[in-house]
N, CA, C, O and CB atoms as a CASP TS submission, in Angstrom:
PFRMAT TS
TARGET T0000
AUTHOR 0000-0000-0000
METHOD Language model
MODEL 1
PARENT N/A
ATOM      1  N   MET     1     106.548 111.814 106.830  1.00  0.00           N
ATOM      2  CA  MET     1     107.025 110.764 105.866  1.00  0.00           C
ATOM      3  C   MET     1     105.647 110.048 105.297  1.00  0.00           C
ATOM      4  O   MET     1     104.662 110.773 105.162  1.00  0.00           O
ATOM      5  CB  MET     1     108.095 109.622 106.668  1.00  0.00           C
ATOM      6  N   ARG     2     105.559 108.802 104.996  1.00  0.00           N
ATOM      7  CA  ARG     2     104.696 108.127 104.278  1.00  0.00           C
ATOM      8  C   ARG     2     103.534 107.556 105.235  1.00  0.00           C
ATOM      9  O   ARG     2     102.495 107.022 104.846  1.00  0.00           O
ATOM     10  CB  ARG     2     105.449 107.085 103.523  1.00  0.00           C
ATOM     11  N   GLY     3     103.947 107.791 106.635  1.00  0.00           N
ATOM     12  CA  GLY     3     102.870 107.100 107.559  1.00  0.00           C
ATOM     13  C   GLY     3     103.020 105.703 107.836  1.00  0.00           C
ATOM     14  O   GLY     3     102.016 105.058 108.137  1.00  0.00           O
ATOM     15  N   TYR     4     104.246 105.098 107.768  1.00  0.00           N
ATOM     16  CA  TYR     4     104.265 103.733 108.010  1.00  0.00           C
ATOM     17  C   TYR     4     104.304 103.469 109.605  1.00  0.00           C
ATOM     18  O   TYR     4     104.680 104.359 110.368  1.00  0.00           O
ATOM     19  CB  TYR     4     105.486 103.112 107.258  1.00  0.00           C
ATOM     20  N   THR     5     103.930 102.305 110.028  1.00  0.00           N
ATOM     21  CA  THR     5     104.101 102.088 111.556  1.00  0.00           C
ATOM     22  C   THR     5     104.689 100.689 111.567  1.00  0.00           C
ATOM     23  O   THR     5     104.504  99.889 110.650  1.00  0.00           O
ATOM     24  CB  THR     5     102.637 102.198 112.484  1.00  0.00           C
ATOM     25  N   ARG     6     105.456 100.420 112.728  1.00  0.00           N
ATOM     26  CA  ARG     6     105.829  99.105 113.197  1.00  0.00           C
ATOM     27  C   ARG     6     104.683  98.158 113.510  1.00  0.00           C
ATOM     28  O   ARG     6     103.613  98.556 113.970  1.00  0.00           O
ATOM     29  CB  ARG     6     106.641  99.251 114.378  1.00  0.00           C
ATOM     30  N   PRO     7     104.932  96.988 113.262  1.00  0.00           N
ATOM     31  CA  PRO     7     104.159  95.851 113.549  1.00  0.00           C
ATOM     32  C   PRO     7     104.144  95.630 115.258  1.00  0.00           C
ATOM     33  O   PRO     7     105.131  95.891 115.945  1.00  0.00           O
ATOM     34  CB  PRO     7     104.823  94.558 112.698  1.00  0.00           C
ATOM     35  N   GLN     8     103.030  95.177 115.743  1.00  0.00           N
ATOM     36  CA  GLN     8     102.833  94.992 117.067  1.00  0.00           C
ATOM     37  C   GLN     8     102.785  93.384 117.310  1.00  0.00           C
ATOM     38  O   GLN     8     101.964  92.715 116.682  1.00  0.00           O
ATOM     39  CB  GLN     8     101.533  95.765 117.508  1.00  0.00           C
ATOM     40  N   PHE     9     103.625  92.817 118.175  1.00  0.00           N
ATOM     41  CA  PHE     9     103.443  91.565 118.333  1.00  0.00           C
ATOM     42  C   PHE     9     102.840  91.128 119.514  1.00  0.00           C
ATOM     43  O   PHE     9     103.160  91.760 120.521  1.00  0.00           O
ATOM     44  CB  PHE     9     104.488  91.021 118.178  1.00  0.00           C
ATOM     45  N   ASP    10     101.871  90.003 119.679  1.00  0.00           N
ATOM     46  CA  ASP    10     101.507  89.280 121.059  1.00  0.00           C
ATOM     47  C   ASP    10     101.368  87.994 120.573  1.00  0.00           C
ATOM     48  O   ASP    10     101.577  87.639 119.413  1.00  0.00           O
ATOM     49  CB  ASP    10     100.135  89.780 121.890  1.00  0.00           C
ATOM     50  N   ASP    11     100.904  87.107 121.771  1.00  0.00           N
ATOM     51  CA  ASP    11     100.832  85.715 121.640  1.00  0.00           C
ATOM     52  C   ASP    11      99.362  85.204 121.167  1.00  0.00           C
ATOM     53  O   ASP    11      98.993  84.064 121.446  1.00  0.00           O
ATOM     54  CB  ASP    11     101.240  85.108 122.993  1.00  0.00           C
ATOM     55  N   SER    12      98.589  86.054 120.478  1.00  0.00           N
ATOM     56  CA  SER    12      97.214  85.605 120.235  1.00  0.00           C
ATOM     57  C   SER    12      97.296  84.782 119.070  1.00  0.00           C
ATOM     58  O   SER    12      96.260  84.134 118.925  1.00  0.00           O
ATOM     59  CB  SER    12      96.199  86.741 120.044  1.00  0.00           C
ATOM     60  N   GLY    13      98.136  84.578 118.208  1.00  0.00           N
ATOM     61  CA  GLY    13      98.248  84.010 116.927  1.00  0.00           C
ATOM     62  C   GLY    13      97.519  84.556 115.682  1.00  0.00           C
ATOM     63  O   GLY    13      97.431  83.981 114.596  1.00  0.00           O
ATOM     64  N   ASP    14      97.017  85.746 116.013  1.00  0.00           N
ATOM     65  CA  ASP    14      96.274  86.545 114.908  1.00  0.00           C
ATOM     66  C   ASP    14      97.390  87.300 114.019  1.00  0.00           C
ATOM     67  O   ASP    14      98.507  87.610 114.432  1.00  0.00           O
ATOM     68  CB  ASP    14      95.178  87.693 115.608  1.00  0.00           C
ATOM     69  N   LEU    15      96.930  87.517 112.840  1.00  0.00           N
ATOM     70  CA  LEU    15      97.653  88.380 112.038  1.00  0.00           C
ATOM     71  C   LEU    15      96.522  89.399 111.401  1.00  0.00           C
ATOM     72  O   LEU    15      95.561  88.997 110.746  1.00  0.00           O
ATOM     73  CB  LEU    15      98.519  87.523 110.929  1.00  0.00           C
ATOM     74  N   GLU    16      96.794  90.793 111.702  1.00  0.00           N
ATOM     75  CA  GLU    16      95.925  91.550 111.177  1.00  0.00           C
ATOM     76  C   GLU    16      96.602  92.785 110.741  1.00  0.00           C
ATOM     77  O   GLU    16      97.310  93.436 111.508  1.00  0.00           O
ATOM     78  CB  GLU    16      94.881  91.740 112.038  1.00  0.00           C
ATOM     79  N   VAL    17      96.373  93.130 109.433  1.00  0.00           N
ATOM     80  CA  VAL    17      96.863  94.157 108.930  1.00  0.00           C
ATOM     81  C   VAL    17      95.947  95.066 108.408  1.00  0.00           C
ATOM     82  O   VAL    17      95.149  94.582 107.605  1.00  0.00           O
ATOM     83  CB  VAL    17      97.681  93.832 108.118  1.00  0.00           C
ATOM     84  N   ARG    18      95.828  96.487 108.697  1.00  0.00           N
ATOM     85  CA  ARG    18      94.893  97.385 108.356  1.00  0.00           C
ATOM     86  C   ARG    18      95.634  98.443 107.401  1.00  0.00           C
ATOM     87  O   ARG    18      96.701  98.990 107.681  1.00  0.00           O
ATOM     88  CB  ARG    18      94.250  97.990 109.642  1.00  0.00           C
ATOM     89  N   GLN    19      94.950  98.624 106.321  1.00  0.00           N
ATOM     90  CA  GLN    19      95.522  99.612 105.227  1.00  0.00           C
ATOM     91  C   GLN    19      97.000  99.369 104.997  1.00  0.00           C
ATOM     92  O   GLN    19      97.891 100.212 105.101  1.00  0.00           O
ATOM     93  CB  GLN    19      95.334 101.170 105.661  1.00  0.00           C
ATOM     94  N   GLY    20      97.145  97.926 104.626  1.00  0.00           N
ATOM     95  CA  GLY    20      98.460  97.545 104.401  1.00  0.00           C
ATOM     96  C   GLY    20      99.082  98.057 102.994  1.00  0.00           C
ATOM     97  O   GLY    20      98.376  98.047 101.986  1.00  0.00           O
ATOM     98  N   ARG    21     100.213  98.434 102.961  1.00  0.00           N
ATOM     99  CA  ARG    21     100.886  99.093 101.810  1.00  0.00           C
ATOM    100  C   ARG    21     102.266  98.156 101.419  1.00  0.00           C
ATOM    101  O   ARG    21     102.762  97.345 102.201  1.00  0.00           O
ATOM    102  CB  ARG    21     101.300 100.747 102.265  1.00  0.00           C
ATOM    103  N   HIS    22     102.686  98.387 100.296  1.00  0.00           N
ATOM    104  CA  HIS    22     103.993  97.836  99.804  1.00  0.00           C
ATOM    105  C   HIS    22     104.777  99.132  99.773  1.00  0.00           C
ATOM    106  O   HIS    22     104.324 100.130  99.213  1.00  0.00           O
ATOM    107  CB  HIS    22     103.929  97.024  98.301  1.00  0.00           C
ATOM    108  N   PRO    23     105.935  99.114 100.366  1.00  0.00           N
ATOM    109  CA  PRO    23     106.730 100.334 100.323  1.00  0.00           C
ATOM    110  C   PRO    23     107.589 100.491  99.109  1.00  0.00           C
ATOM    111  O   PRO    23     107.901 101.623  98.740  1.00  0.00           O
ATOM    112  CB  PRO    23     107.575 100.400 101.493  1.00  0.00           C
ATOM    113  N   VAL    24     107.996  99.409  98.456  1.00  0.00           N
ATOM    114  CA  VAL    24     108.859  99.487  97.390  1.00  0.00           C
ATOM    115  C   VAL    24     107.826  99.682  96.203  1.00  0.00           C
ATOM    116  O   VAL    24     108.192 100.520  95.379  1.00  0.00           O
ATOM    117  CB  VAL    24     109.841  98.187  97.282  1.00  0.00           C
ATOM    118  N   ILE    25     106.817  99.177  95.997  1.00  0.00           N
ATOM    119  CA  ILE    25     105.891  99.430  94.817  1.00  0.00           C
ATOM    120  C   ILE    25     105.215 100.709  94.998  1.00  0.00           C
ATOM    121  O   ILE    25     104.939 101.388  94.008  1.00  0.00           O
ATOM    122  CB  ILE    25     104.824  98.320  94.641  1.00  0.00           C
ATOM    123  N   GLU    26     104.919 101.106  96.202  1.00  0.00           N
ATOM    124  CA  GLU    26     104.519 102.456  96.360  1.00  0.00           C
ATOM    125  C   GLU    26     105.264 103.437  95.939  1.00  0.00           C
ATOM    126  O   GLU    26     104.859 104.430  95.334  1.00  0.00           O
ATOM    127  CB  GLU    26     104.311 102.723  97.492  1.00  0.00           C
ATOM    128  N   GLY    27     106.611 103.139  96.309  1.00  0.00           N
ATOM    129  CA  GLY    27     107.773 104.220  96.116  1.00  0.00           C
ATOM    130  C   GLY    27     108.142 104.349  94.721  1.00  0.00           C
ATOM    131  O   GLY    27     108.851 105.301  94.394  1.00  0.00           O
ATOM    132  N   HIS    28     107.692 103.385  93.731  1.00  0.00           N
ATOM    133  CA  HIS    28     108.202 103.376  92.405  1.00  0.00           C
ATOM    134  C   HIS    28     107.005 103.776  91.387  1.00  0.00           C
ATOM    135  O   HIS    28     107.112 103.836  90.162  1.00  0.00           O
ATOM    136  CB  HIS    28     108.825 101.927  92.090  1.00  0.00           C
ATOM    137  N   SER    29     105.793 104.049  92.185  1.00  0.00           N
ATOM    138  CA  SER    29     104.608 104.303  91.297  1.00  0.00           C
ATOM    139  C   SER    29     104.705 105.661  90.681  1.00  0.00           C
ATOM    140  O   SER    29     105.294 106.589  91.235  1.00  0.00           O
ATOM    141  CB  SER    29     103.271 104.190  92.078  1.00  0.00           C
ATOM    142  N   ALA    30     104.118 105.752  89.529  1.00  0.00           N
ATOM    143  CA  ALA    30     104.163 107.021  88.710  1.00  0.00           C
ATOM    144  C   ALA    30     103.679 108.088  89.569  1.00  0.00           C
ATOM    145  O   ALA    30     103.056 107.744  90.574  1.00  0.00           O
ATOM    146  CB  ALA    30     103.307 106.958  87.393  1.00  0.00           C
ATOM    147  N   ILE    31     103.854 109.287  89.350  1.00  0.00           N
ATOM    148  CA  ILE    31     103.267 110.335  89.795  1.00  0.00           C
ATOM    149  C   ILE    31     101.756 110.445  89.516  1.00  0.00           C
ATOM    150  O   ILE    31     101.368 110.472  88.348  1.00  0.00           O
ATOM    151  CB  ILE    31     103.951 111.359  89.313  1.00  0.00           C
ATOM    152  N   GLY    32     100.918 110.508  90.509  1.00  0.00           N
ATOM    153  CA  GLY    32      99.548 110.599  90.347  1.00  0.00           C
ATOM    154  C   GLY    32      98.801 109.050  90.415  1.00  0.00           C
ATOM    155  O   GLY    32      97.580 108.936  90.518  1.00  0.00           O
ATOM    156  N   GLU    33      99.588 108.065  90.354  1.00  0.00           N
ATOM    157  CA  GLU    33      99.142 106.779  90.570  1.00  0.00           C
ATOM    158  C   GLU    33      98.948 106.487  91.961  1.00  0.00           C
ATOM    159  O   GLU    33      99.741 106.955  92.778  1.00  0.00           O
ATOM    160  CB  GLU    33      99.999 105.870  90.009  1.00  0.00           C
ATOM    161  N   ARG    34      97.946 105.738  92.344  1.00  0.00           N
ATOM    162  CA  ARG    34      97.830 105.666  93.749  1.00  0.00           C
ATOM    163  C   ARG    34      97.732 104.163  94.051  1.00  0.00           C
ATOM    164  O   ARG    34      97.024 103.422  93.369  1.00  0.00           O
ATOM    165  CB  ARG    34      96.599 106.498  94.286  1.00  0.00           C
ATOM    166  N   PHE    35      98.526 103.696  95.181  1.00  0.00           N
ATOM    167  CA  PHE    35      98.479 102.256  95.613  1.00  0.00           C
ATOM    168  C   PHE    35      97.337 102.141  96.614  1.00  0.00           C
ATOM    169  O   PHE    35      97.206 102.906  97.570  1.00  0.00           O
ATOM    170  CB  PHE    35      99.880 101.760  96.271  1.00  0.00           C
ATOM    171  N   VAL    36      96.513 101.118  96.324  1.00  0.00           N
ATOM    172  CA  VAL    36      95.337 100.884  96.974  1.00  0.00           C
ATOM    173  C   VAL    36      95.617  99.909  98.181  1.00  0.00           C
ATOM    174  O   VAL    36      95.927  98.737  97.965  1.00  0.00           O
ATOM    175  CB  VAL    36      94.312 100.345  95.985  1.00  0.00           C
ATOM    176  N   PRO    37      95.513 100.374  99.348  1.00  0.00           N
ATOM    177  CA  PRO    37      95.959  99.798 100.551  1.00  0.00           C
ATOM    178  C   PRO    37      94.899  98.718 100.693  1.00  0.00           C
ATOM    179  O   PRO    37      93.766  98.718 100.213  1.00  0.00           O
ATOM    180  CB  PRO    37      96.077 100.835 101.794  1.00  0.00           C
ATOM    181  N   ASN    38      95.584  97.652 101.568  1.00  0.00           N
ATOM    182  CA  ASN    38      94.708  96.350 101.644  1.00  0.00           C
ATOM    183  C   ASN    38      94.488  95.967 103.095  1.00  0.00           C
ATOM    184  O   ASN    38      95.360  96.371 103.863  1.00  0.00           O
ATOM    185  CB  ASN    38      95.415  95.086 100.874  1.00  0.00           C
ATOM    186  N   ASP    39      93.490  95.265 103.622  1.00  0.00           N
ATOM    187  CA  ASP    39      93.370  94.730 104.790  1.00  0.00           C
ATOM    188  C   ASP    39      93.577  93.176 104.673  1.00  0.00           C
ATOM    189  O   ASP    39      93.309  92.501 103.680  1.00  0.00           O
ATOM    190  CB  ASP    39      92.096  95.134 105.344  1.00  0.00           C
ATOM    191  N   LEU    40      94.147  92.686 105.970  1.00  0.00           N
ATOM    192  CA  LEU    40      93.993  91.383 106.101  1.00  0.00           C
ATOM    193  C   LEU    40      93.837  90.803 107.485  1.00  0.00           C
ATOM    194  O   LEU    40      94.312  91.394 108.455  1.00  0.00           O
ATOM    195  CB  LEU    40      94.996  90.843 105.493  1.00  0.00           C
ATOM    196  N   PHE    41      93.161  89.619 107.607  1.00  0.00           N
ATOM    197  CA  PHE    41      92.914  89.209 108.860  1.00  0.00           C
ATOM    198  C   PHE    41      92.999  87.643 108.864  1.00  0.00           C
ATOM    199  O   PHE    41      92.104  87.025 108.287  1.00  0.00           O
ATOM    200  CB  PHE    41      91.586  89.760 109.324  1.00  0.00           C
ATOM    201  N   LEU    42      93.988  86.984 109.459  1.00  0.00           N
ATOM    202  CA  LEU    42      94.080  85.608 109.847  1.00  0.00           C
ATOM    203  C   LEU    42      94.175  85.241 111.187  1.00  0.00           C
ATOM    204  O   LEU    42      94.897  85.871 111.960  1.00  0.00           O
ATOM    205  CB  LEU    42      95.072  85.076 109.287  1.00  0.00           C
ATOM    206  N   ASN    43      93.390  84.101 111.600  1.00  0.00           N
ATOM    207  CA  ASN    43      93.805  83.563 113.052  1.00  0.00           C
ATOM    208  C   ASN    43      93.392  82.212 113.028  1.00  0.00           C
ATOM    209  O   ASN    43      92.623  81.802 112.159  1.00  0.00           O
ATOM    210  CB  ASN    43      93.112  84.331 114.346  1.00  0.00           C
ATOM    211  N   ARG    44      93.885  81.436 113.988  1.00  0.00           N
ATOM    212  CA  ARG    44      93.773  80.149 114.175  1.00  0.00           C
ATOM    213  C   ARG    44      92.553  79.435 114.152  1.00  0.00           C
ATOM    214  O   ARG    44      92.517  78.253 113.812  1.00  0.00           O
ATOM    215  CB  ARG    44      94.275  79.938 115.163  1.00  0.00           C
ATOM    216  N   ALA    45      91.534  80.086 114.496  1.00  0.00           N
ATOM    217  CA  ALA    45      90.265  79.432 114.723  1.00  0.00           C
ATOM    218  C   ALA    45      89.231  79.549 113.659  1.00  0.00           C
ATOM    219  O   ALA    45      88.609  78.552 113.291  1.00  0.00           O
ATOM    220  CB  ALA    45      89.714  79.922 115.908  1.00  0.00           C
ATOM    221  N   THR    46      89.020  80.741 113.145  1.00  0.00           N
ATOM    222  CA  THR    46      88.129  80.822 112.088  1.00  0.00           C
ATOM    223  C   THR    46      88.630  81.373 110.380  1.00  0.00           C
ATOM    224  O   THR    46      88.082  81.141 109.303  1.00  0.00           O
ATOM    225  CB  THR    46      87.093  81.766 112.720  1.00  0.00           C
ATOM    226  N   GLN    47      89.666  82.036 110.644  1.00  0.00           N
ATOM    227  CA  GLN    47      90.177  82.578 109.229  1.00  0.00           C
ATOM    228  C   GLN    47      91.747  81.914 109.242  1.00  0.00           C
ATOM    229  O   GLN    47      92.750  82.607 109.418  1.00  0.00           O
ATOM    230  CB  GLN    47      90.161  84.544 109.112  1.00  0.00           C
ATOM    231  N   ALA    48      91.763  80.861 109.086  1.00  0.00           N
ATOM    232  CA  ALA    48      93.234  80.072 109.072  1.00  0.00           C
ATOM    233  C   ALA    48      93.924  80.139 107.654  1.00  0.00           C
ATOM    234  O   ALA    48      95.149  80.148 107.541  1.00  0.00           O
ATOM    235  CB  ALA    48      93.044  78.380 109.455  1.00  0.00           C
ATOM    236  N   ILE    49      93.147  80.181 106.690  1.00  0.00           N
ATOM    237  CA  ILE    49      93.599  80.046 105.210  1.00  0.00           C
ATOM    238  C   ILE    49      93.055  81.251 104.449  1.00  0.00           C
ATOM    239  O   ILE    49      92.013  81.786 104.827  1.00  0.00           O
ATOM    240  CB  ILE    49      93.050  78.647 104.507  1.00  0.00           C
ATOM    241  N   LEU    50      93.765  81.716 103.335  1.00  0.00           N
ATOM    242  CA  LEU    50      93.261  82.721 102.613  1.00  0.00           C
ATOM    243  C   LEU    50      93.520  82.341 101.077  1.00  0.00           C
ATOM    244  O   LEU    50      94.648  81.983 100.740  1.00  0.00           O
ATOM    245  CB  LEU    50      93.895  84.056 103.074  1.00  0.00           C
ATOM    246  N   VAL    51      92.660  82.406 100.308  1.00  0.00           N
ATOM    247  CA  VAL    51      92.727  81.834  98.835  1.00  0.00           C
ATOM    248  C   VAL    51      92.757  83.152  97.869  1.00  0.00           C
ATOM    249  O   VAL    51      91.791  83.914  97.825  1.00  0.00           O
ATOM    250  CB  VAL    51      91.297  80.783  98.459  1.00  0.00           C
ATOM    251  N   LEU    52      93.693  83.315  97.259  1.00  0.00           N
ATOM    252  CA  LEU    52      93.919  84.637  96.455  1.00  0.00           C
ATOM    253  C   LEU    52      93.582  83.875  94.883  1.00  0.00           C
ATOM    254  O   LEU    52      94.063  82.804  94.512  1.00  0.00           O
ATOM    255  CB  LEU    52      95.797  85.437  96.689  1.00  0.00           C
ATOM    256  N   THR    53      92.652  84.728  94.123  1.00  0.00           N
ATOM    257  CA  THR    53      92.379  84.432  92.812  1.00  0.00           C
ATOM    258  C   THR    53      92.236  85.652  91.887  1.00  0.00           C
ATOM    259  O   THR    53      91.935  86.723  92.414  1.00  0.00           O
ATOM    260  CB  THR    53      91.208  83.642  92.787  1.00  0.00           C
ATOM    261  N   GLY    54      92.411  85.596  90.640  1.00  0.00           N
ATOM    262  CA  GLY    54      92.335  86.662  89.833  1.00  0.00           C
ATOM    263  C   GLY    54      93.277  86.576  88.667  1.00  0.00           C
ATOM    264  O   GLY    54      94.153  85.715  88.582  1.00  0.00           O
ATOM    265  N   PRO    55      93.041  87.563  87.722  1.00  0.00           N
ATOM    266  CA  PRO    55      93.945  87.584  86.562  1.00  0.00           C
ATOM    267  C   PRO    55      95.282  87.881  86.816  1.00  0.00           C
ATOM    268  O   PRO    55      95.629  88.319  87.913  1.00  0.00           O
ATOM    269  CB  PRO    55      93.533  88.472  85.626  1.00  0.00           C
ATOM    270  N   ASN    56      96.178  87.655  85.771  1.00  0.00           N
ATOM    271  CA  ASN    56      97.533  88.067  85.940  1.00  0.00           C
ATOM    272  C   ASN    56      97.609  89.497  85.952  1.00  0.00           C
ATOM    273  O   ASN    56      96.870  90.254  85.322  1.00  0.00           O
ATOM    274  CB  ASN    56      98.400  87.530  84.918  1.00  0.00           C
ATOM    275  N   MET    57      98.670  89.857  86.808  1.00  0.00           N
ATOM    276  CA  MET    57      98.795  91.265  87.009  1.00  0.00           C
ATOM    277  C   MET    57      97.685  91.891  87.968  1.00  0.00           C
ATOM    278  O   MET    57      97.367  93.079  87.933  1.00  0.00           O
ATOM    279  CB  MET    57      98.753  91.926  85.650  1.00  0.00           C
ATOM    280  N   GLY    58      97.232  91.107  88.680  1.00  0.00           N
ATOM    281  CA  GLY    58      95.992  91.582  89.589  1.00  0.00           C
ATOM    282  C   GLY    58      96.333  91.891  90.762  1.00  0.00           C
ATOM    283  O   GLY    58      95.497  92.180  91.618  1.00  0.00           O
ATOM    284  N   GLY    59      97.667  91.875  90.990  1.00  0.00           N
ATOM    285  CA  GLY    59      98.164  92.296  92.571  1.00  0.00           C
ATOM    286  C   GLY    59      98.344  91.244  93.487  1.00  0.00           C
ATOM    287  O   GLY    59      98.572  91.576  94.650  1.00  0.00           O
ATOM    288  N   LYS    60      98.285  89.918  93.186  1.00  0.00           N
ATOM    289  CA  LYS    60      98.113  89.028  94.125  1.00  0.00           C
ATOM    290  C   LYS    60      99.419  88.877  94.904  1.00  0.00           C
ATOM    291  O   LYS    60      99.403  88.872  96.134  1.00  0.00           O
ATOM    292  CB  LYS    60      97.631  87.812  93.545  1.00  0.00           C
ATOM    293  N   SER    61     100.722  88.735  94.098  1.00  0.00           N
ATOM    294  CA  SER    61     102.010  88.759  94.665  1.00  0.00           C
ATOM    295  C   SER    61     102.320  89.945  95.546  1.00  0.00           C
ATOM    296  O   SER    61     102.993  89.847  96.572  1.00  0.00           O
ATOM    297  CB  SER    61     102.953  88.689  93.625  1.00  0.00           C
ATOM    298  N   THR    62     101.823  91.021  95.116  1.00  0.00           N
ATOM    299  CA  THR    62     102.128  92.194  95.967  1.00  0.00           C
ATOM    300  C   THR    62     101.384  92.006  97.327  1.00  0.00           C
ATOM    301  O   THR    62     101.977  92.231  98.382  1.00  0.00           O
ATOM    302  CB  THR    62     101.679  93.573  95.239  1.00  0.00           C
ATOM    303  N   TYR    63     100.034  91.575  97.300  1.00  0.00           N
ATOM    304  CA  TYR    63      99.301  91.413  98.575  1.00  0.00           C
ATOM    305  C   TYR    63     100.093  90.389  99.320  1.00  0.00           C
ATOM    306  O   TYR    63     100.172  90.525 100.541  1.00  0.00           O
ATOM    307  CB  TYR    63      97.767  90.968  98.384  1.00  0.00           C
ATOM    308  N   LEU    64     100.696  89.367  98.736  1.00  0.00           N
ATOM    309  CA  LEU    64     101.446  88.295  99.543  1.00  0.00           C
ATOM    310  C   LEU    64     102.685  88.809 100.112  1.00  0.00           C
ATOM    311  O   LEU    64     103.021  88.461 101.244  1.00  0.00           O
ATOM    312  CB  LEU    64     101.799  87.075  98.695  1.00  0.00           C
ATOM    313  N   ARG    65     103.524  89.763  99.283  1.00  0.00           N
ATOM    314  CA  ARG    65     104.754  90.329  99.753  1.00  0.00           C
ATOM    315  C   ARG    65     104.431  91.239 100.871  1.00  0.00           C
ATOM    316  O   ARG    65     104.997  91.117 101.957  1.00  0.00           O
ATOM    317  CB  ARG    65     105.508  91.049  98.658  1.00  0.00           C
ATOM    318  N   GLN    66     103.563  92.125 100.650  1.00  0.00           N
ATOM    319  CA  GLN    66     103.286  93.162 101.711  1.00  0.00           C
ATOM    320  C   GLN    66     102.865  92.399 102.998  1.00  0.00           C
ATOM    321  O   GLN    66     103.179  92.937 104.060  1.00  0.00           O
ATOM    322  CB  GLN    66     102.105  94.217 101.241  1.00  0.00           C
ATOM    323  N   THR    67     102.215  91.251 103.046  1.00  0.00           N
ATOM    324  CA  THR    67     101.614  90.528 104.309  1.00  0.00           C
ATOM    325  C   THR    67     102.880  89.867 104.847  1.00  0.00           C
ATOM    326  O   THR    67     103.029  89.786 106.066  1.00  0.00           O
ATOM    327  CB  THR    67     100.329  89.355 103.971  1.00  0.00           C
ATOM    328  N   ALA    68     103.782  89.399 104.021  1.00  0.00           N
ATOM    329  CA  ALA    68     105.036  88.818 104.567  1.00  0.00           C
ATOM    330  C   ALA    68     105.935  89.568 105.250  1.00  0.00           C
ATOM    331  O   ALA    68     106.552  89.075 106.195  1.00  0.00           O
ATOM    332  CB  ALA    68     105.732  88.296 103.655  1.00  0.00           C
ATOM    333  N   SER    69     106.128  90.908 104.839  1.00  0.00           N
ATOM    334  CA  SER    69     106.789  91.837 105.352  1.00  0.00           C
ATOM    335  C   SER    69     106.258  92.458 106.587  1.00  0.00           C
ATOM    336  O   SER    69     106.971  93.149 107.315  1.00  0.00           O
ATOM    337  CB  SER    69     106.970  92.663 104.449  1.00  0.00           C
ATOM    338  N   SER    70     104.941  92.201 106.841  1.00  0.00           N
ATOM    339  CA  SER    70     104.346  92.859 108.132  1.00  0.00           C
ATOM    340  C   SER    70     104.784  92.323 109.227  1.00  0.00           C
ATOM    341  O   SER    70     104.397  92.744 110.317  1.00  0.00           O
ATOM    342  CB  SER    70     102.949  92.813 108.254  1.00  0.00           C
TER
END
């Protein structure tokens, strides 16, 4: 298939996504268009907040949605 994996949960409080993709957007991409996977790491001690900036249509909402569904 597309190589999706299930999330693994533990009590560490860390959120780590490697090569995160958005299945809906990836599935609706035009032939030949490539969805660029994104990494994310948040934890309680040193990486507790993430600030996303950029132009409109820059993929910020996609990044947030794929993280929320992880």
